[in-house]
C-alpha positions in Angstrom: -59.7 -29.1 57.2 -59.2 -28.4 61.1 -59.9 -25.1 62.7 -56.5 -24.5 63.1 -55.8 -25.3 59.6 -58.5 -22.8 58.6 -56.9 -19.9 60.4 -53.8 -20.5 57.9 -53.3 -18.1 55.2 -53.1 -20.2 52.0 -50.0 -20.1 50.6 -49.2 -18.4 47.1 -50.5 -20.0 44.2 -49.0 -20.3 40.3 -51.6 -19.8 37.8 -51.2 -20.2 33.9 -52.4 -19.3 30.6 -51.5 -19.5 26.6 -51.9 -18.4 23.2 -51.7 -20.3 20.1 -51.3 -18.8 16.6 -49.6 -19.0 13.2 -46.7 -17.1 11.7 -46.5 -17.0 8.1 -44.0 -15.2 6.3 -45.3 -13.8 2.7 -43.6 -13.4 -0.4 -43.1 -10.0 0.5 -41.2 -10.7 3.8 -43.9 -9.5 5.6 -46.0 -11.3 8.5 -49.0 -12.6 9.4 -50.4 -13.5 12.6 -53.6 -15.8 12.7 -54.8 -16.9 16.3 -55.3 -20.9 16.4 -58.6 -22.5 17.1 -59.1 -22.3 21.1 -56.1 -19.6 20.9 -56.2 -18.7 24.4 -56.4 -20.8 27.7 -55.6 -20.3 31.3 -56.3 -17.5 33.8 -52.9 -15.7 32.5 -53.3 -14.9 28.8 -51.0 -13.6 26.4 -52.0 -10.8 24.1 -50.2 -9.6 21.1 -50.5 -6.0 20.2 -49.4 -4.1 17.1 -47.7 -5.5 14.1 -45.4 -8.1 13.9 -42.4 -7.4 12.1 -39.6 -9.8 10.3 -35.8 -9.5 9.5 -35.1 -11.7 6.9 -31.7 -11.2 7.1 -31.6 -12.5 10.7 -35.3 -14.7 10.1 -36.1 -13.3 13.4 -39.8 -12.2 14.0 -40.6 -9.3 16.7 -44.0 -9.1 18.8 -45.4 -7.1 21.2 -47.2 -9.2 24.0 -48.7 -7.9 26.8 -50.5 -10.0 29.9 -54.1 -10.2 30.5 -55.2 -11.3 34.0 -58.2 -13.3 33.6 -58.4 -14.5 37.4 -60.6 -12.5 40.4 -57.6 -11.6 42.5 -54.5 -9.8 41.4 -51.7 -11.0 39.5 -48.3 -11.0 41.6 -44.7 -11.6 40.2 -42.9 -13.7 39.5 -44.7 -13.3 36.0 -43.3 -15.1 32.9 -43.5 -15.9 29.4 -42.1 -18.1 27.7 -41.6 -20.6 24.4 -40.9 -23.9 24.8 -39.4 -26.4 22.3 -42.8 -28.5 21.6 -44.3 -25.4 20.7 -41.7 -24.0 17.9 -40.9 -26.0 14.7 -37.2 -25.6 15.2 -34.0 -28.0 14.2 -32.5 -27.7 17.8 -32.2 -30.9 19.4 -33.4 -31.4 22.8 -36.5 -32.5 25.2 -39.9 -31.1 23.8 -39.9 -29.4 27.4 -37.1 -27.3 27.1 -37.7 -23.9 27.4 -36.3 -21.9 24.2 -37.0 -18.4 25.4 -38.3 -16.5 28.4 -39.4 -12.8 29.3 -39.7 -11.5 32.6 -43.1 -9.3 33.0 -42.3 -8.4 36.8 -41.8 -4.9 36.1 -44.5 -4.7 33.9 -47.8 -5.5 36.1 -49.6 -2.6 35.8 -52.2 -1.3 33.4 -51.7 1.2 30.9 -54.5 2.7 32.4 -54.5 5.0 35.5 -52.1 4.9 38.4 -50.6 1.3 39.6 -52.0 -0.9 41.7 -49.8 -1.4 45.2 -50.4 -4.6 47.2 -49.9 -4.7 50.8 -46.4 -5.6 50.8 -45.7 -2.6 48.5 -45.0 -4.6 45.2 -47.0 -3.1 41.6 -49.8 -5.7 40.7 -52.2 -6.1 38.1 -55.7 -6.5 38.9 -58.6 -8.7 37.7 -59.4 -8.3 34.3 -56.2 -5.5 33.5 -53.6 -5.9 30.7 -49.9 -5.5 31.4 -47.7 -3.2 29.8 -46.5 -4.6 26.6 -42.8 -6.1 26.3 -41.1 -7.0 22.9 -40.4 -10.3 22.1 -38.3 -12.6 19.5 -38.6 -15.4 18.0 -36.5 -17.2 15.2 -38.0 -18.8 12.1 -36.1 -21.6 10.8 -34.5 -21.4 7.6 -36.1 -23.3 5.9 -40.3 -22.5 7.3 -42.0 -19.7 6.0 -44.9 -20.9 8.7 -44.6 -21.3 12.6 -47.1 -22.5 14.8 -46.7 -21.1 17.9 -47.9 -21.8 21.7 -46.6 -19.3 24.1 -46.9 -20.2 28.0 -47.9 -17.8 30.8 -47.5 -17.8 34.1 -48.0 -15.6 37.2 -48.2 -15.5 41.1 -51.8 -15.3 43.3 -51.0 -14.1 47.3 -53.5 -14.6 49.5 -53.9 -12.5 52.6 -57.0 -13.7 54.1 -57.0 -16.7 56.8 -59.7 -19.4 56.1 -61.9 -18.2 58.8 -61.6 -14.8 60.6 -58.9 -14.7 63.8 -60.1 -15.0 67.2 -59.4 -11.5 68.4 -58.4 -8.0 66.8 -54.9 -7.1 68.4 -54.8 -4.4 71.3 -52.9 -2.1 69.3 -54.9 -2.4 66.3 -58.2 -1.8 68.2 -56.4 1.2 70.1 -55.7 2.8 66.8 -59.5 2.1 65.9 -60.7 4.2 68.6 -58.2 6.9 68.5 -60.3 10.4 68.3 -58.6 11.2 64.9 -60.2 7.9 63.2 -63.8 8.4 65.0 -66.0 10.2 62.4 -69.4 11.9 64.8 -73.0 12.8 63.1 -72.5 11.5 59.4 -75.9 11.3 57.7 -75.0 7.7 56.4 -74.0 6.4 59.8 -75.5 7.7 62.7 -73.9 8.2 65.8 -70.0 7.6 65.7 -68.0 5.0 63.8 -64.6 3.9 63.0 -63.6 5.5 59.9 -60.9 3.0 58.2 -62.3 -0.5 59.4 -65.6 -2.4 58.9 -66.9 -6.0 59.7 -67.0 -8.5 57.2 -68.0 -12.1 56.9 -68.2 -14.4 53.8 -71.0 -16.8 53.4 -70.0 -20.9 53.6 -68.2 -22.8 51.4 -66.4 -19.8 49.1 -62.8 -20.4 47.4 -59.9 -18.4 48.7 -59.8 -16.5 45.7 -63.5 -15.4 46.4 -62.7 -14.3 49.7 -59.4 -12.2 48.3 -61.4 -11.0 46.0 -63.5 -9.1 48.1 -60.6 -7.8 50.4 -58.8 -6.4 47.3 -62.1 -4.7 45.6 -61.2 -2.6 48.6 -57.7 -2.4 48.4 -58.4 -3.8 52.6 -56.4 -5.9 54.9 -57.4 -8.3 57.5 -56.2 -7.0 60.8 -58.3 -9.0 63.1 -61.7 -11.0 64.1 -64.5 -11.3 66.4 -67.5 -12.8 67.6 -70.1 -10.4 67.2 -73.7 -10.3 66.2 -75.5 -9.5 62.7 -77.4 -6.4 62.3 -75.2 -3.9 63.6 -77.0 -3.8 67.1 -75.2 -1.5 69.8 -74.4 -2.9 72.5 -74.1 -6.3 70.9 -76.5 -8.9 72.1 -75.5 -12.8 73.2 -76.9 -15.5 71.9 -77.2 -17.4 69.0 -76.9 -15.2 66.6 -73.4 -14.4 67.0 -70.9 -15.0 64.6 -67.2 -14.9 64.0 -66.3 -11.6 61.7 -63.2 -10.3 60.0 -62.2 -7.1 60.7 -60.8 -5.4 57.9 -58.7 -1.7 57.6 -59.2 0.3 54.6 -57.5 3.2 53.1 -59.0 6.4 54.1 -57.2 9.5 54.6 -58.1 11.7 58.1 -59.9 14.7 56.6 -61.9 12.0 54.1 -64.9 11.6 56.7 -66.9 8.4 56.3 -66.6 8.7 52.3 -64.4 5.8 52.2 -66.0 3.5 54.5 -69.0 4.0 52.7 -67.5 3.4 49.6 -66.0 0.1 50.8 -69.2 -1.5 52.2 -71.3 -0.2 48.6 -68.3 -2.3 47.0 -68.7 -5.0 49.1 -72.3 -5.6 50.2 -73.6 -6.9 46.5 -70.9 -9.6 46.3 -72.4 -13.1 45.7 -69.5 -14.4 48.4 -70.1 -11.6 51.2 -72.7 -12.6 53.7 -72.6 -9.4 55.8 -70.9 -5.9 55.9 -70.9 -3.6 59.1 -69.2 -0.3 59.9 -67.4 -0.6 63.4 -70.5 1.8 65.2 -69.2 2.7 68.7 -72.4 4.0 70.1 -75.6 5.9 68.7 -74.8 8.6 71.3 -72.1 11.0 70.3 
């Protein structure tokens, strides 16, 4: 990959997953759901919650299904759940890959626990390890069947915001905002001198994946706003020489009256991550 290519943000990626299970209609018209061997796969896993219901008149099985994000990064819309002909016992003719039913989860990408997570573009996303809100889906049992083997396939989207290497500079307006008096914290016991309350410097280890970089930035709800060649070790003024490396300049959420608390929390979150080589506050000087 050329240096020009590495400055580009990777395009969005489609991720998939599945769940396989058996549906059995009992003699009293109850329905039993049994996970199949190797029941789930992929990074977007359908999760069945609650009891299934069967209507013998219409022969419709109703299930409540959510999506679990098993990936490292946030799951974005479009997110779908679908059943294909090959995954169902059906008398309807058609190719095996024909989509028999599809359900959208675009408005359900939030966990039932806590407030929604909002991405930089304003959309709601499903964090890593979280399960979406559930959706009721219906599957029709063929008239002559009491047993149905089902595989449901889920798809979602990973959106990347971090270029492969840090930008060459910090835009002047971003640097000016960082140096605004409202953005400076002075005399915090954890940060001697003067530091920018809502920015930090970050460098990744070599060979990390786009998912690793994105996961780190998402862990602090950050946005890459620039980059710069600088030294490690938070020395001021920065020396020149062989220890200079190019860092990402990352903005984090911080209210004006929050002091350096969000900055400290972000650094403590990022520092132990295996993909992070170094993370530092933006120190403006040791003197007041």
